[in-house]
matplotlib code that plots the C-alpha trace (Angstrom):
import matplotlib.pyplot as plt

x = [0.0, 1.3, 2.6, 3.0, 4.4, 4.7, 7.2, 4.4, 2.6, 5.4, 5.2, 8.0, 7.4, 8.5, 7.0, 9.1, 7.0, 8.0, 5.9, 6.7, 5.1, 7.7, 6.8, 10.3, 11.8, 9.3, 10.3, 14.0, 13.7, 11.6, 13.8, 16.9, 15.2, 14.3, 17.8, 19.6, 17.3, 15.9, 18.9, 19.2, 15.5, 15.2, 18.2, 16.9, 13.7, 13.4, 13.9, 10.2, 9.4, 11.9, 10.4, 6.9, 8.0, 9.5, 6.3, 4.2, 6.2, 5.4, 1.7, 1.7, 3.6, 1.0, -1.9, -2.7, -2.4, -6.2, -5.9, -7.2, -4.0, -2.8, 0.6, 3.0]
y = [0.0, 3.5, 5.4, 9.1, 11.4, 15.2, 17.1, 19.5, 16.5, 16.6, 20.4, 21.6, 24.4, 22.9, 20.9, 17.7, 14.6, 10.9, 8.4, 4.7, 1.3, 0.2, 1.7, 1.2, 3.2, 6.0, 6.1, 6.1, 8.8, 11.2, 10.7, 11.3, 14.5, 15.8, 15.1, 16.7, 19.6, 20.4, 19.4, 22.6, 22.8, 19.1, 19.2, 22.3, 20.4, 18.7, 14.9, 14.4, 16.6, 14.7, 11.4, 12.8, 13.5, 10.0, 8.4, 10.5, 9.1, 5.6, 6.4, 8.0, 5.1, 2.6, 4.4, 4.6, 7.8, 8.0, 8.8, 5.5, 4.6, 1.2, 1.0, 3.6]
z = [0.0, -0.8, 2.2, 2.1, 4.7, 4.3, 6.3, 7.2, 8.9, 11.4, 12.0, 9.8, 7.3, 4.0, 1.1, 1.3, 0.7, 0.8, -1.1, -1.4, -1.2, 1.5, 4.9, 6.2, 3.3, 3.9, 7.6, 6.9, 4.2, 6.4, 9.4, 7.3, 5.9, 9.3, 10.8, 7.9, 6.6, 10.0, 12.2, 14.1, 14.9, 15.7, 18.0, 19.8, 20.7, 24.1, 24.2, 24.6, 21.6, 19.5, 20.7, 19.8, 16.3, 15.9, 17.3, 14.9, 12.0, 13.2, 13.3, 9.9, 8.3, 9.6, 8.0, 4.4, 2.5, 2.0, -1.7, -3.0, -4.8, -3.6, -5.5, -6.7]

ax = plt.figure().add_subplot(projection="3d")
ax.plot(x, y, z, "-o")
ax.set_aspect("equal")
plt.show()
């Protein structure tokens, strides 16, 4: 099933989107993006806020995109 995560879904102000049929790849790509493109912001957050963002990624990866497309 197609998985999509937007960086905006995590509270960051940019238009980066990850879309893939492999949930693990989506998770890895969005985490890599956050930790490189938003490194300063992410590192300035409290540990609990960082954990909240990583948990939100897990939740978003487990749900479908809602667009009706099943494969990329």
